[in-house]
Backbone as CSV, one residue per row, in Angstrom:
resi,resn,N_x,N_y,N_z,CA_x,CA_y,CA_z,C_x,C_y,C_z
1,UNK,0.854,-1.193,0.000,0.000,0.000,0.000,0.894,1.249,0.000
2,UNK,0.637,2.203,-0.906,1.498,3.390,-0.968,1.368,4.230,0.295
3,UNK,2.489,4.858,0.664,2.472,5.729,1.829,1.740,7.023,1.505
4,UNK,1.379,7.775,2.542,0.676,9.043,2.328,1.533,9.998,1.512
5,UNK,2.863,9.914,1.641,3.762,10.784,0.890,3.588,10.623,-0.613
6,UNK,3.176,9.430,-1.043,2.968,9.163,-2.467,1.489,9.200,-2.845
7,UNK,0.614,9.209,-1.845,-0.829,9.191,-2.110,-1.424,10.586,-2.226
8,UNK,-0.914,11.549,-1.428,-1.570,12.852,-1.380,-1.614,13.591,-2.714
9,UNK,-0.609,13.460,-3.616,-0.754,14.162,-4.910,-1.963,13.690,-5.711
10,UNK,-2.320,12.408,-5.576,-3.490,11.890,-6.265,-4.777,12.418,-5.640
11,UNK,-4.781,12.537,-4.315,-5.931,13.158,-3.656,-6.062,14.613,-4.095
12,UNK,-4.933,15.296,-4.222,-4.939,16.684,-4.673,-5.478,16.831,-6.080
13,UNK,-5.253,15.828,-6.921,-5.786,15.865,-8.281,-7.311,15.865,-8.260
14,UNK,-7.875,15.082,-7.355,-9.327,15.087,-7.190,-9.836,16.414,-6.668
15,UNK,-9.104,17.004,-5.715,-9.487,18.316,-5.201,-9.417,19.376,-6.295
16,UNK,-8.413,19.267,-7.151,-8.282,20.220,-8.260,-9.486,20.138,-9.190
17,UNK,-9.926,18.923,-9.483,-11.090,18.746,-10.356,-12.338,19.367,-9.739
18,UNK,-12.522,19.162,-8.426,-13.679,19.750,-7.748,-13.602,21.281,-7.755
19,UNK,-12.407,21.822,-7.522,-12.241,23.272,-7.527,-12.496,23.852,-8.908
20,UNK,-11.986,23.208,-9.926,-12.186,23.697,-11.287,-13.675,23.711,-11.650
21,UNK,-14.402,22.698,-11.214,-15.845,22.672,-11.461,-16.531,23.839,-10.763
22,UNK,-16.126,24.103,-9.523,-16.691,25.231,-8.797,-16.354,26.569,-9.432
23,UNK,-15.124,26.700,-9.906,-14.696,27.953,-10.539,-15.450,28.218,-11.829
24,UNK,-15.706,27.162,-12.591,-16.348,27.327,-13.892,-17.862,27.416,-13.798
25,UNK,-18.445,26.649,-12.880,-19.897,26.543,-12.864,-20.543,27.043,-11.574
26,UNK,-19.737,27.307,-10.553,-20.275,27.779,-9.278,-20.071,29.276,-9.102
27,UNK,-20.314,29.749,-7.908,-20.119,31.158,-7.565,-19.063,31.243,-6.477
28,UNK,-17.832,31.512,-6.882,-16.712,31.530,-5.948,-16.055,32.900,-5.886
29,UNK,-16.807,33.925,-6.288,-16.285,35.286,-6.199,-16.446,35.830,-4.794
30,UNK,-15.574,36.769,-4.435,-15.743,37.490,-3.189,-16.531,38.766,-3.390
31,UNK,-16.457,39.339,-4.589,-17.140,40.583,-4.927,-17.932,40.349,-6.207
32,UNK,-19.237,40.242,-6.089,-20.064,39.913,-7.244,-20.249,41.082,-8.191
33,UNK,-19.748,42.241,-7.838,-19.815,43.383,-8.753,-18.684,43.353,-9.769
34,UNK,-17.738,42.459,-9.583,-16.595,42.356,-10.496,-16.695,41.072,-11.314
35,UNK,-16.144,41.074,-12.521,-16.062,39.819,-13.286,-15.179,38.813,-12.548
36,UNK,-15.393,37.548,-12.793,-14.596,36.514,-12.137,-13.103,36.759,-12.323
37,UNK,-12.718,37.075,-13.541,-11.293,37.202,-13.852,-10.644,38.416,-13.206
38,UNK,-11.440,39.284,-12.560,-10.879,40.449,-11.884,-11.183,40.447,-10.386
39,UNK,-11.702,39.340,-9.896,-12.029,39.213,-8.477,-10.909,38.466,-7.768
40,UNK,-10.334,39.066,-6.740,-9.179,38.482,-6.068,-9.491,37.138,-5.413
41,UNK,-10.690,36.975,-4.909,-11.052,35.709,-4.274,-11.121,34.601,-5.316
42,UNK,-11.796,34.872,-6.438,-11.886,33.873,-7.502,-10.492,33.524,-8.012
43,UNK,-9.644,34.529,-8.156,-8.277,34.292,-8.638,-7.465,33.461,-7.632
44,UNK,-7.677,33.695,-6.331,-6.972,32.903,-5.325,-7.412,31.445,-5.371
45,UNK,-8.714,31.212,-5.573,-9.173,29.824,-5.735,-8.583,29.214,-7.003
46,UNK,-8.501,30.011,-8.079,-7.913,29.514,-9.325,-6.442,29.146,-9.116
47,UNK,-5.728,29.970,-8.355,-4.321,29.678,-8.065,-4.186,28.399,-7.240
48,UNK,-5.115,28.172,-6.341,-5.092,26.944,-5.544,-5.283,25.720,-6.426
49,UNK,-6.247,25.800,-7.346,-6.469,24.699,-8.278,-5.236,24.472,-9.151
50,UNK,-4.645,25.571,-9.628,-3.443,25.463,-10.456,-2.305,24.807,-9.683
51,UNK,-2.201,25.151,-8.408,-1.112,24.587,-7.613,-1.326,23.110,-7.326
52,UNK,-2.561,22.696,-7.163,-2.836,21.276,-6.982,-2.410,20.479,-8.214
53,UNK,-2.659,21.041,-9.395,-2.218,20.389,-10.628,-0.690,20.390,-10.723
54,UNK,-0.089,21.491,-10.301,1.375,21.588,-10.297,1.983,20.548,-9.357
55,UNK,1.378,20.374,-8.207,1.871,19.382,-7.257,1.815,17.980,-7.845
56,UNK,0.779,17.719,-8.643,0.698,16.388,-9.243,1.834,16.177,-10.240
57,UNK,2.167,17.229,-10.998,3.292,17.093,-11.931,4.608,16.892,-11.183
58,UNK,4.744,17.531,-10.053,5.979,17.400,-9.272,6.059,16.068,-8.534
59,UNK,4.970,15.691,-7.882,5.032,14.588,-6.920,4.133,13.400,-7.261
60,UNK,3.323,13.540,-8.314,2.541,12.409,-8.795,3.256,11.778,-9.966
61,UNK,2.866,12.193,-11.179,3.529,11.737,-12.404,3.898,12.970,-13.219
62,UNK,5.168,13.117,-13.548,5.595,14.321,-14.260,5.380,14.175,-15.762
63,UNK,5.773,15.200,-16.526,5.520,15.223,-17.969,6.321,14.180,-18.725
64,UNK,7.319,13.597,-18.098,8.106,12.539,-18.725,7.699,11.154,-18.247
65,UNK,6.639,11.092,-17.431,6.121,9.813,-16.975,6.753,9.269,-15.715
66,UNK,7.627,10.039,-15.085,8.286,9.575,-13.859,7.396,9.822,-12.645
67,UNK,7.433,8.922,-11.685,6.645,9.049,-10.461,7.473,9.687,-9.351
68,UNK,6.824,10.586,-8.594,7.444,11.235,-7.433,8.829,11.781,-7.799
69,UNK,8.893,12.476,-8.934,10.186,12.851,-9.513,10.855,14.025,-8.820
70,UNK,10.072,14.924,-8.232,10.681,16.132,-7.689,11.616,15.834,-6.526
71,UNK,11.329,14.798,-5.785,12.200,14.431,-4.670,13.624,14.189,-5.158
72,UNK,13.761,13.474,-6.265,15.079,13.228,-6.825,15.750,14.493,-7.321
73,UNK,14.951,15.383,-7.925,15.498,16.653,-8.398,16.002,17.496,-7.230
74,UNK,15.221,17.551,-6.161,15.633,18.311,-4.979,16.900,17.720,-4.376
75,UNK,16.972,16.394,-4.313,18.164,15.743,-3.774,19.389,16.109,-4.608
76,UNK,19.246,16.098,-5.934,20.349,16.458,-6.801,20.794,17.893,-6.597
77,UNK,19.845,18.787,-6.323,20.173,20.194,-6.070,21.084,20.336,-4.856
78,UNK,20.888,19.469,-3.855,21.687,19.528,-2.633,22.881,18.577,-2.673
79,UNK,23.180,18.058,-3.853,24.383,17.247,-4.009,24.221,15.780,-3.722
80,UNK,22.985,15.256,-3.783,22.735,13.832,-3.551,22.118,13.227,-4.808
81,UNK,22.910,12.794,-5.756,22.380,12.307,-7.034,21.575,11.016,-6.923
82,UNK,21.804,10.237,-5.884,21.073,8.984,-5.690,19.879,9.248,-4.775
83,UNK,18.682,9.295,-5.367,17.488,9.616,-4.579,17.231,8.583,-3.490
84,UNK,17.591,7.321,-3.755,17.345,6.262,-2.771,18.176,6.461,-1.514
85,UNK,19.370,7.049,-1.661,20.251,7.272,-0.514,20.194,8.709,-0.015
86,UNK,19.290,9.503,-0.567,19.198,10.918,-0.212,18.643,11.090,1.207
87,UNK,19.257,11.933,2.023,18.784,12.101,3.404,17.593,13.055,3.549
88,UNK,17.137,13.663,2.464,15.966,14.544,2.552,14.725,13.685,2.747
89,UNK,14.029,13.811,3.872,12.898,12.913,4.143,11.681,13.252,3.290
90,UNK,10.941,12.213,2.922,9.700,12.439,2.187,8.704,13.234,3.028
91,UNK,8.792,13.111,4.345,7.910,13.881,5.221,8.116,15.379,5.033
92,UNK,9.325,15.786,4.678,9.596,17.199,4.402,8.809,17.653,3.185
93,UNK,8.812,16.860,2.114,8.068,17.196,0.900,6.588,17.367,1.227
94,UNK,6.054,16.437,2.002,4.637,16.511,2.371,4.358,17.733,3.241
95,UNK,5.239,18.005,4.191,5.041,19.135,5.105,5.139,20.471,4.388
96,UNK,5.890,20.543,3.324,5.959,21.764,2.522,4.664,21.958,1.748
97,UNK,4.193,20.912,1.111,3.126,21.045,0.121,1.720,21.109,0.689
98,UNK,1.421,20.335,1.707,0.059,20.338,2.238,-0.301,21.706,2.844
99,UNK,0.510,22.272,3.748,0.139,23.568,4.319,0.079,24.702,3.298
100,UNK,1.024,24.732,2.353,1.116,25.882,1.458,0.015,25.895,0.407
101,UNK,-0.607,24.746,0.144,-1.664,24.706,-0.875,-3.009,24.312,-0.277
102,UNK,-3.057,23.187,0.408,-4.329,22.692,0.917,-4.875,23.561,2.058
103,UNK,-3.990,24.260,2.777,-4.430,25.123,3.882,-4.350,26.607,3.512
104,UNK,-3.168,27.054,3.099,-2.987,28.483,2.828,-3.840,28.965,1.666
105,UNK,-4.028,28.112,0.641,-4.855,28.519,-0.496,-6.289,28.833,-0.080
106,UNK,-7.013,27.880,0.515,-8.375,28.167,0.957,-8.455,29.283,1.997
107,UNK,-7.503,29.323,2.932,-7.522,30.391,3.946,-7.384,31.756,3.281
108,UNK,-6.465,31.881,2.325,-6.273,33.159,1.633,-7.530,33.566,0.876
109,UNK,-8.154,32.603,0.211,-9.365,32.914,-0.546,-10.518,33.320,0.369
110,UNK,-10.691,32.598,1.463,-11.793,32.907,2.379,-11.587,34.254,3.070
111,UNK,-10.376,34.515,3.548,-10.092,35.809,4.174,-10.124,36.935,3.143
112,UNK,-9.858,36.581,1.882,-9.873,37.588,0.829,-11.234,38.178,0.572
113,UNK,-12.292,37.559,1.041,-13.625,38.139,0.894,-13.718,39.468,1.635
114,UNK,-12.978,39.577,2.732,-12.977,40.837,3.484,-11.714,41.640,3.222
115,UNK,-10.601,40.922,3.038,-9.313,41.606,2.820,-8.718,41.106,1.500
116,UNK,-8.943,41.818,0.404,-8.437,41.366,-0.907,-6.924,41.186,-0.935
117,UNK,-6.198,41.925,-0.100,-4.749,41.791,-0.090,-4.308,40.398,0.377
118,UNK,-5.120,39.752,1.225,-4.784,38.403,1.670,-4.956,37.414,0.514
119,UNK,-6.002,37.614,-0.286,-6.161,36.773,-1.473,-4.986,36.975,-2.426
120,UNK,-4.577,38.223,-2.615,-3.427,38.517,-3.464,-2.164,37.863,-2.929
121,UNK,-2.011,37.830,-1.619,-0.784,37.308,-1.017,-0.508,35.869,-1.416
122,UNK,-1.558,35.118,-1.762,-1.339,33.719,-2.117,-0.508,33.572,-3.386
123,UNK,-0.525,34.605,-4.227,0.236,34.528,-5.479,1.733,34.662,-5.246
124,UNK,2.143,34.912,-4.016,3.565,34.920,-3.701,4.202,33.570,-4.014
125,UNK,3.439,32.506,-3.785,4.005,31.163,-3.961,4.095,30.772,-5.439
126,UNK,2.997,30.781,-6.209,3.133,30.374,-7.615,4.010,31.300,-8.439
127,UNK,4.007,32.607,-8.142,4.811,33.543,-8.934,6.298,33.248,-8.793
128,UNK,6.756,33.105,-7.561,8.179,32.848,-7.339,8.522,31.412,-7.696
129,UNK,7.599,30.484,-7.454,7.856,29.092,-7.805,8.003,28.928,-9.313
130,UNK,7.244,29.706,-10.085,7.384,29.651,-11.538,8.810,30.010,-11.942
131,UNK,9.358,31.071,-11.334,10.738,31.465,-11.634,11.717,30.376,-11.222
132,UNK,11.416,29.680,-10.112,12.305,28.622,-9.625,12.337,27.422,-10.563
133,UNK,11.307,27.262,-11.378,11.296,26.188,-12.369,11.841,26.655,-13.721
134,UNK,11.403,27.845,-14.134,11.755,28.321,-15.468,13.230,28.690,-15.552
135,UNK,13.772,29.330,-14.503,15.174,29.719,-14.507,16.119,28.538,-14.722
136,UNK,16.028,27.489,-13.895,16.896,26.326,-14.101,16.681,25.640,-15.447
137,UNK,15.429,25.633,-15.932,15.169,25.005,-17.231,15.876,25.755,-18.348
138,UNK,15.851,27.075,-18.295,16.537,27.879,-19.301,18.052,27.716,-19.192
139,UNK,18.543,27.646,-17.952,19.992,27.527,-17.746,20.525,26.177,-18.218
140,UNK,19.744,25.123,-17.977,20.220,23.772,-18.313,19.728,23.290,-19.671
141,UNK,18.681,23.939,-20.176,18.087,23.483,-21.427,17.358,22.171,-21.299
142,UNK,16.904,21.846,-20.087,16.240,20.565,-19.861,15.008,20.736,-18.986
143,UNK,14.160,19.733,-19.010,12.919,19.707,-18.236,13.199,19.431,-16.761
144,UNK,12.396,20.031,-15.893,12.397,19.657,-14.484,10.956,19.429,-14.048
145,UNK,10.703,18.534,-13.098,9.333,18.221,-12.687,8.597,19.458,-12.165
146,UNK,7.496,19.802,-12.801,6.726,20.982,-12.447,6.838,22.097,-13.466
147,UNK,7.730,21.952,-14.438,7.980,23.027,-15.410,6.759,23.318,-16.268
148,UNK,6.064,22.293,-16.730,4.944,22.498,-17.651,3.842,23.323,-16.994
149,UNK,3.449,22.945,-15.791,2.394,23.697,-15.113,2.885,25.074,-14.667
150,UNK,4.179,25.206,-14.395,4.723,26.522,-14.053,4.586,27.479,-15.225
151,UNK,4.867,26.984,-16.433,4.800,27.833,-17.630,3.356,28.073,-18.069
152,UNK,2.555,27.022,-18.093,1.203,27.128,-18.643,0.180,27.685,-17.656
153,UNK,0.415,27.496,-16.355,-0.564,27.927,-15.351,-0.038,29.061,-14.476
154,UNK,1.087,28.841,-13.808,1.582,29.818,-12.841,1.923,31.159,-13.484
155,UNK,2.673,31.118,-14.563,3.162,32.360,-15.155,2.031,33.249,-15.657
156,UNK,1.140,32.774,-16.515,0.068,33.665,-16.982,-0.900,34.084,-15.879
157,UNK,-1.226,33.162,-14.969,-2.174,33.491,-13.908,-1.594,34.535,-12.955
158,UNK,-0.318,34.404,-12.613,0.321,35.370,-11.714,0.453,36.739,-12.371
159,UNK,0.886,36.766,-13.622,1.041,38.050,-14.322,-0.305,38.751,-14.469
160,UNK,-1.349,37.993,-14.792,-2.673,38.594,-14.915,-3.144,39.158,-13.575
161,UNK,-2.964,38.405,-12.517,-3.420,38.850,-11.200,-2.662,40.091,-10.752
162,UNK,-1.374,40.147,-11.000,-0.602,41.335,-10.644,-1.084,42.546,-11.444
163,UNK,-1.435,42.333,-12.701,-1.961,43.436,-13.521,-3.282,43.937,-12.941
164,UNK,-4.145,43.012,-12.543,-5.413,43.393,-11.926,-5.168,44.158,-10.630
165,UNK,-4.251,43.675,-9.793,-3.949,44.322,-8.511,-3.383,45.721,-8.716
166,UNK,-2.567,45.914,-9.733,-1.980,47.228,-9.994,-3.046,48.251,-10.347
167,UNK,-4.145,47.810,-10.876,-5.229,48.718,-11.275,-6.209,49.005,-10.137
168,UNK,-6.008,48.364,-8.985,-6.905,48.585,-7.849,-6.220,49.469,-6.818
169,UNK,-6.781,50.646,-6.517,-6.122,51.594,-5.613,-5.813,51.033,-4.234
170,UNK,-6.664,50.118,-3.730,-6.436,49.586,-2.385,-5.314,48.546,-2.363
171,UNK,-4.847,48.156,-3.523,-3.738,47.207,-3.612,-2.532,47.909,-4.229
172,UNK,-2.449,47.958,-5.541,-1.408,48.738,-6.203,-0.026,48.110,-6.165
173,UNK,0.967,48.917,-6.541,2.335,48.424,-6.706,2.937,47.923,-5.393
174,UNK,2.628,48.610,-4.280,3.215,48.191,-3.001,2.771,46.783,-2.637
175,UNK,1.498,46.473,-2.872,0.988,45.152,-2.544,1.588,44.086,-3.459
176,UNK,1.772,44.416,-4.734,2.361,43.463,-5.668,3.816,43.178,-5.295
177,UNK,4.572,44.225,-4.995,5.975,44.048,-4.595,6.054,43.221,-3.311
178,UNK,5.174,43.503,-2.366,5.168,42.745,-1.111,4.820,41.283,-1.354
179,UNK,3.935,41.026,-2.315,3.575,39.646,-2.651,4.791,38.882,-3.172
180,UNK,5.516,39.498,-4.091,6.718,38.850,-4.631,7.759,38.650,-3.530
181,UNK,7.934,39.657,-2.685,8.876,39.536,-1.575,8.472,38.408,-0.640
182,UNK,7.178,38.281,-0.377,6.703,37.185,0.472,7.043,35.829,-0.109
183,UNK,6.921,35.698,-1.430,7.274,34.439,-2.080,8.755,34.137,-1.976
184,UNK,9.578,35.181,-2.117,11.027,34.994,-1.975,11.373,34.545,-0.557
185,UNK,10.719,35.164,0.428,10.982,34.805,1.825,10.567,33.366,2.124
186,UNK,9.408,32.961,1.623,8.954,31.580,1.832,9.971,30.581,1.291
187,UNK,10.415,30.824,0.056,11.365,29.891,-0.557,12.716,29.928,0.156
188,UNK,13.111,31.107,0.634,14.383,31.208,1.365,14.315,30.436,2.679
189,UNK,13.209,30.585,3.408,13.050,29.857,4.666,13.044,28.349,4.406
190,UNK,12.350,27.939,3.359,12.284,26.519,3.010,13.687,25.954,2.753
191,UNK,14.434,26.610,1.893,15.742,26.091,1.505,16.754,26.182,2.646
192,UNK,16.729,27.280,3.385,17.685,27.442,4.481,17.398,26.463,5.618
193,UNK,16.114,26.228,5.893,15.789,25.265,6.950,16.196,23.856,6.534
194,UNK,16.016,23.523,5.253,16.448,22.209,4.785,17.964,22.076,4.871
195,UNK,18.668,23.135,4.512,20.127,23.121,4.628,20.549,22.940,6.082
196,UNK,19.864,23.623,6.999,20.174,23.495,8.421,19.944,22.069,8.901
197,UNK,18.904,21.425,8.384,18.635,20.031,8.746,19.737,19.108,8.226
198,UNK,20.141,19.333,6.987,21.129,18.448,6.369,22.502,18.537,7.038
199,UNK,22.814,19.704,7.595,24.118,19.831,8.286,24.000,19.529,9.778
200,UNK,22.798,19.180,10.238,22.632,18.761,11.623,22.331,19.854,12.616
201,UNK,21.997,21.055,12.140,21.706,22.147,13.072,20.315,22.027,13.687
202,UNK,19.365,21.448,12.961,18.015,21.236,13.487,17.608,19.802,13.189
203,UNK,16.629,19.300,13.942,16.129,17.952,13.727,14.940,17.936,12.790
204,UNK,14.450,16.742,12.522,13.340,16.617,11.577,12.063,17.265,12.110
205,UNK,11.810,17.172,13.398,10.603,17.774,13.966,10.604,19.282,13.757
206,UNK,11.749,19.923,13.997,11.844,21.373,13.780,11.703,21.705,12.301
207,UNK,12.298,20.892,11.441,12.193,21.105,9.998,10.744,21.075,9.547
208,UNK,9.989,20.098,10.023,8.578,19.971,9.661,7.772,21.143,10.210
209,UNK,8.033,21.521,11.450,7.286,22.617,12.073,7.484,23.927,11.311
210,UNK,8.687,24.174,10.858,8.976,25.398,10.095,8.150,25.438,8.819
211,UNK,8.025,24.297,8.141,7.268,24.286,6.881,5.781,24.523,7.122
212,UNK,5.284,24.111,8.258,3.856,24.269,8.557,3.495,25.740,8.756
213,UNK,4.378,26.497,9.421,4.072,27.907,9.691,4.579,28.835,8.580
214,UNK,5.461,28.344,7.736,6.077,29.170,6.696,5.064,29.880,5.785
215,UNK,3.947,29.230,5.371,3.009,29.892,4.461,2.327,31.130,5.028
216,UNK,2.439,31.362,6.330,1.816,32.558,6.912,2.583,33.830,6.567
217,UNK,3.830,33.708,6.114,4.665,34.886,5.872,4.026,35.866,4.893
218,UNK,3.590,35.452,3.698,3.006,36.429,2.768,1.744,37.092,3.298
219,UNK,0.892,36.331,3.980,-0.333,36.917,4.526,-0.006,38.021,5.521
220,UNK,0.920,37.748,6.427,1.298,38.738,7.433,1.960,39.944,6.786
221,UNK,2.799,39.696,5.803,3.503,40.788,5.132,2.522,41.697,4.396
222,UNK,1.580,41.119,3.678,0.586,41.928,2.960,-0.313,42.681,3.920
223,UNK,-0.681,42.043,5.025,-1.518,42.727,6.007,-0.810,43.958,6.559
224,UNK,0.488,43.845,6.817,1.261,44.981,7.337,1.406,46.058,6.282
225,UNK,1.747,45.673,5.064,1.986,46.659,3.998,0.725,47.454,3.702
226,UNK,-0.410,46.788,3.573,-1.645,47.482,3.237,-2.140,48.322,4.406
227,UNK,-1.963,47.853,5.639,-2.421,48.619,6.805,-1.606,49.882,7.008
228,UNK,-0.364,49.881,6.492,0.512,51.049,6.650,0.446,51.984,5.453
229,UNK,-0.464,51.705,4.509,-0.597,52.570,3.343,-1.032,53.957,3.788
230,UNK,-0.388,55.016,3.341,-0.764,56.362,3.757,-2.170,56.720,3.267
231,UNK,-2.907,57.383,4.135,-4.265,57.798,3.801,-4.232,59.216,3.250
232,UNK,-4.870,59.426,2.102,-4.944,60.755,1.508,-6.074,61.543,2.168
233,UNK,-5.736,62.705,2.657,-6.731,63.566,3.271,-7.470,64.381,2.220
234,UNK,-8.728,64.562,2.417,-9.510,65.343,1.449,-9.052,66.799,1.478
235,UNK,-9.057,67.411,0.298,-8.609,68.805,0.195,-9.648,69.739,0.803
């Protein structure tokens, strides 16, 4: 029987199908006065669905037919070419992916009904993750697990959402910049904590705990940035 580490991407595929049905045929907007494609809540749900599909390419079956391929790619990045002997635990992969998509995605969308900046904050992950896939692919001239969905889903969806946010006075350039910064911080914490684990500075329990709380960074950052926006006084 497959372990949960290998089962959850398939469960996520089912969740993606349900979300896509809701996005296309249901009412998942936060603001019904706006078209779906310009509503931050609808876009956050769309990003969640896109990320579930991306996770399947990374950890289910990739575009080359390999199973659970991203684990091997990550091991190679840290200098362990043999995935079977790689010390990066599969529990780390699961702890990264479940909170950042299955929890942070819905939380961002639901809170985005009242605070659109929180819905926007979720794009910190797919936007920066797209660069993390596309950059190495361009440098090496080769495929990496997750590249197809990064190019076809993450890149256009993130660019469109940032364009929409730039046109909204309550969000604007500061919120978009903070979103990208939040994504950079999430990925930095992820990689640095894994490095700390591999050199023995922290144990597996601490490594897992860090990944669980890590997705809160963009939400908190956007909440601070938008709350500190200067208020224009009437003339």
